[in-house]
N, C-alpha and C positions, 0 to 999 in steps of 0.2 A: 695117332691116339694117345699112346705112352708119353709122347712129347709134349701134348697138351694136358697130361694129368701132372708134370712134372710142372711144367709154367704155373699150373694153377697153386701147386705147393708153394712155390717161390714165392709168387704173389701173395699168398696167406701169409707166408712167413712173414714178409717185407711190412704187411699191414699188420702184424704184430707187434715188430719191432716200433713201427713209426707210434703204432697205440701207446708203448710203453716212454718212448722218450718224448712224448707228449703229457704223457701222466706224470708230474714231477713232483718232488718234495725238496724247495729250494730254501735258502738260505737268504737274506735281506741282502747280501753283497750280489748273488746270482741274480736274485729278482732284480737288482737295480742295474747288473750289465746286459740282461735279457732286454730290459725297460728301452735301453739307449740304443739297442740295436735292432728292435721291432717296433716299438713305438712309434705312429704316423706322425704325430707333433715333434718327435724328437729326430726323426730323420729328415723332415722337412726344414726344420731350421739348420741343419748341416749343410742342406743342399743352398741355402741361401749363404752360409758362410762362403761355399765354393764360388759361388756365384760372383760375390765381393771379392774374393781372390783375384778371380779374371779380371773383373773390373781394375783392381788395382794395377794389375797388371798392361793393362791396357792404356793408363794414364801415364805410364813411363814412355810410352811412346812416344809422348809430347815432347823430348829432348831431341827425338831422332828426326833426320830429315824424311821430308815426304818425297816419294819416287812416282811416277806413274810415266805411260804411254797414251797416247792420244791421235786419232788419226780423221781426216775429215774429207769428203770428196762432196764438190760443188759443181752444179749446174744453172749458169747465169743465163738470162734471158737472150743476151746478144753478146758477141766479142766484146771486149773494151779495147777501142781505138782511139787515134789522136789524129786529127785532119789538121796538117800544115800546110794545104796547098794555097791558101792564102799567103801565109808568108813566103811559099815558095816564089809565086808570083810576083811578090816585093821585091823579092830577090832577084828574080829575073829582070826586072823593072832598072835596078840599079846596075845591073852588068851589061846592061842594054840587049838584053837576049828577047827577040822578036816572038818565040814560042817557047816558054818556060816550062809548058807540062811533056813538050817533045825531046827538048835538050835534057830537063831535070827531072825528069820521071813523075810518078805519083807521089806525093808526101803524105797520103793517108796510112800511116801505120799501124799495124795490129801491135798492142802489147799485152794483151792476156786473151788466149782462148776462153769461150764460156764454158767448157769441161775443164776443172781441174781438184787437183788433189795433194794433200800433203799430209803427214805423219811424224810427230815428234815425241822425242824422251823428256820427260819435265823434272825437275828436283826443286824442292822448297825447303828451307830451314829458318825456325826462328834464332835470333841471334839474342835478343832483347825483348821481354815483354813486361818490364817494371815488376817483375817477381811473381807474377801470376803462374807461369810454370813450376817454380819452387813452390807456391801455396797451393798448386792442384794436385801435387804429386805428393806436399805433405797432409793434404785434406784425404785424400786417397787412402792413404796409409792410417788415419785416426779413422776414416770412415770403417778400414778393413777391422781395426781393434774393436772399434764398438760393435761392428755384426758379430763379432768372435765373444764379445762379453755378454751380448744379448742370448747369443747361445746357451753359454753357461746359465744365464738367469732363467733360460728355459730348461733345463736340464735341473736346476734346482728348483723350481716350481713342480715339475715331475716328479724330483725324488723326495719331497715335503709330502706332496699326495700319495706316493707309494707307503713311505715310511707311516701315513696314519692310514691308510687302507691296511698294511700290511698286519700292525699291530692291533688294529680292531678286528681282522681275522684271527688274530693269535687269541685275542682276547674272547672271542666268540667259540673258538674250538676249546679254550680253558673252559668258559662256561656251560658249554656241553655237558664235559667232562665232570663238572661238578654237580650240574642238574641230574647227570646218569649217577652219580654218588648216593645224590639224594634220593633218586627214584628206588635204588636199590635198597638203602637203608630202610625206608618207608614200605617198601615191599615186603622185606624180612619181617618189619615191626607187622606189617597187616598179618602175616601168617602165624606170627605169634600169638598175636590178639585172638585171632580165629580158634586157633587151636585152645587158650587159656579159656575162652567163651565155652567151647565146646565140654572143656573140663569142669565148667560150673566157677572157675575163679574170678572172673570178672564180669560185669553184666554186658549186655548187649550194645549199650550206649559207645561204650569205647572200642568196641569195634567198627562203628558208624564213623566215629573218629578218623579212625586208621585210615578205612574206603575213602572218606573225603578229602584226607591227605594224599593219598596214594592217586587219587585222580589230579587233583592241582600239580602234582611232583611231574605226572606224566604230560600235563599240559605245556608245564614250563619247560619240559626236555624236548616237545615236540617244537615250541616256538624258539628254545635255540639251536635246535638242528636247522630251521629256516633262516635264522640270522646268518649261518657260516655259510650257506647256500650263497645268499645276499653278499657278504664280505668277499666271499671267492669270486664272484661274478666280478665285482670292482677291480679286484687285484689281478684277474686274467686280461680285463680288457686293458688297465693301464699297460700292461708288460707286452700283453698282444701274444699271448699264448691261449692253445685249446682247451688244456687242460691241467688241473692243479688239484693234487691231493693232497699234501700237506706242507707244513713249514717245521724246517730244521732249526730257525735261529730261536734264540729264547731273548726273555725279557731283560734289559740290565738291570741289576740291582740298584735303587736310588742311592746315589751320594752325591754332594756337591764337592768338587773339586778346586772352584776356582770362585773369586767372589766376584760380585754384579760388575764392581766396576773393571775388571780384567776382560770379562766377555764384552763389555762396552766398548773398550779399546780396541779388542779385535773384531768386532763390528763394524768401527769407524774405520779400521785400515784394511779390511779384507772383503768387506761386503761387494759383491758385483754389480749392484745397483748404484752406489756411489761411484765405484770405478767407471761406469756408464756417463754418469753425470761429470766427472772429472775430463772423460775424452771429449764430452760435449763442449765442455769450456773452451778445451783445446782448438774444438773445430771452429766455434765461435770467434777466437782469437786471429784464426787462419783467415776466416771470410773478413774480419776487418782489414786484413793484409790486402787482400785482393780488393776490395773497394778503394783502397788508398791506392794503388798500383794504377790505375785509372790516371792519375795525374803524368806519369810517365809516359815517353813515347815507345811505339813499337816499332822494333828492327827486324829485319829478315833480309835473306840473300836467296834467289832463285835462279835456275840457270834451264836451260832448252836445247838441245839438240836435235837437229832436223834429220830425221832417220830416212826420208825420201822424198821426192815432189814428182808431181805428173803434170805439164802443162803449166808449171810456175817458173818463167823466166826472168822474171823481176826479183827472184829470192834467191841469192847466189852463196850466201853467207852458210855455213854447216851447223854452227852453234854461238849462243850469245849467253851472256852471265848480267845478273843485275842486284843492287843493292836498293832495298825499298825502307822507307820510313813514315809511319803513320804515329800522328798527334794530335789529338783532339784538345784543341785550347779551350773551348766553350762548350758545354752540352745542357744548358738551362739548370743548372744548379743540382743537375742527379745525381752527381757523385758524392756530395755534401749532404744530401739526404739519405743516401744509402749508406754513408759511412754512420751518421748518426743513427739509424735503424741497427747496423752491425753493433753497435756502442749497446743500444738496450738488448739486443740479443745475450750480449755477455752478463749485463746485469740481471737480465731475467734468467738464465742458469744458475749464477751466482746464490740467487735467493731460493732455486729448486735444492741447492745443493744446502743450504743450511736449514732449510723443512727438512728435506731428507735424513739429515743427521738428526734431529731433533725426533723425527718420526720412528728412527731405529733404535736411537737410544729407548726410547720411552718402550718399544716393543721388545729390547732384549730384556729392561726390566719386567716385562709381563712375563715372558717365557722362564725367565729366573723365577719370580715368584711362584710360578706354577709348579715349576721342579720343586721348590720347597716345601710347597704346600702339598704336593703328593707324598714328596718323604714323611713330613710329619703324620701324612695317615697312615702311610704303609706302617710304621715303626710304631703307632698307637695300635692299628688293627692286629699287628703282630701279638702284641700283649692281650687284645681282646680274643683272639684266636684261642690263645691257651686256657682262658676261663672259660670261652664257651665250650672245648673239648672236654673240660673237666666235667661242666655243666650237663652235658649230653650223658656222658659216661655214667654220672649219678641219677639224673632222670631215667635211665635206660634199666640200671640195676633196681630202681626203687619200682619199677613197672611189675619187672620180673619176678620181684618181691612179692608183690600185691600190695604195696605201700604208696604207689604214685599210679598217676593216670596216663592212658595213651596220649592225650591233649599235650601233656606235660613233655614227652618224648617228641612229639610231632614238631612242638614249639622248640624245643631246645636243638633238634636236628636243623630245623629251618634258621634257628639264630646262628648257627656254625656255619652253614652255607652262605648266608649273607655276608659274612664275615670275610668269607674266603674270596666272594664274588666281589666285594668293596675292595679288597687287597689285592686281586687281579687286576679292576678299574685303575687303581692308584698306579700300578706298576704300567699302565697302558697309558695313561697321561702324562707319568711322567718322560716316559721314552718316546713321546711324540713331542713334546715339549723339548726335550734336550737333544733330539734329532733334529728339530727345525732348526734349534740353535747353533747346533755345530754347522749344518749346512749354510747358513746365511753368513758363517763367521768363517767359510772356505774349510771347514775340515770335515768334510763328507767322509771321505776315503777313510779319515781315522774311526768316525762314529761306524761305518760298515765293517771294519777289521775289529771294531767290538761285539759283532754281533754275528 
């Protein structure tokens, strides 16, 4: 009985530890690492890379010989025989033998019994295939590189989503703090208004203004709290965790460290989508070489070693080797058309590359302009915040001295809170645009280390 109690305590303790480990306060970098290890799409993409690695290893086997063993056992309907009795009689006549059958015997020979079997070991190896083996090996290497780059693209897509969800959750949490501050200020103002009304210093209408403002502030606070829960769900689902308490990373302060042209140059040299297109160009070139290889002969060697026979008297050799050549002279112009098709594929990929570069340059400019716009907004809101703070202070003092109205205090409080919220929104949008730009230019780790 005591043992059972101990086990229950240990179990409850482990559950408590597990709950604590699941309920996390994480940085953006920690969220990124968790996502790569837990997200289903990221894991599926990594398995695709592993599968392609094995296929690449299999392709290398084309250069090696193929070795195998085989065995056959057969039952024929009759023995295989050769009847030479007529020839025997002719020979007997030439030799003046009166009864050839008695003298020369039966010339009906059995060559092969109807039950027979044999086993062999075989080896074959291509010597020359017109360049197809080299092309196949190179194509497999390129396909592996493409798969690895596609995996990076999938990670980039998930990372961009994570940055978006993460900072929107951060925005929602900051909005809750601001809404809570506004609610606390208006609650205090409401209490002051009620006291002043009871002392006959202000009319009842001023308390009504405070009550309406308090109700609105409460509603905005509850709405902001719901936004946090929704944003948390999005982050948890993307990362693949069960619980998320809060975020430890802060917004990067807006700043422009490079010109748009520098960002464009990095985009056109480091972007993974362009790297995939480049690899597809190489693959299309390999495809052209494969089609041209059909003009050349195929040469290979083969050998067989007879491991054993059963009732096979005609086979007296133990092994044999051979050299084979196959050369297709004409195949109905198939090769010519396939070569033209391969050339069109090369042209197709070139056009994809040209358009992708144009699209990425345009998108880089869009993200850069977003960063600039949010930087300007943030700097402008910084100045507005100072004025709003001063206005709120003056309106509150005027109300307390009886020279201002409750409506003016509420209005000043709300103006200050809206400026702060717009400021946080500018920070959020800047960080999302900056993060995406860094990811697309291959600087994910650098961005994560900044947070």
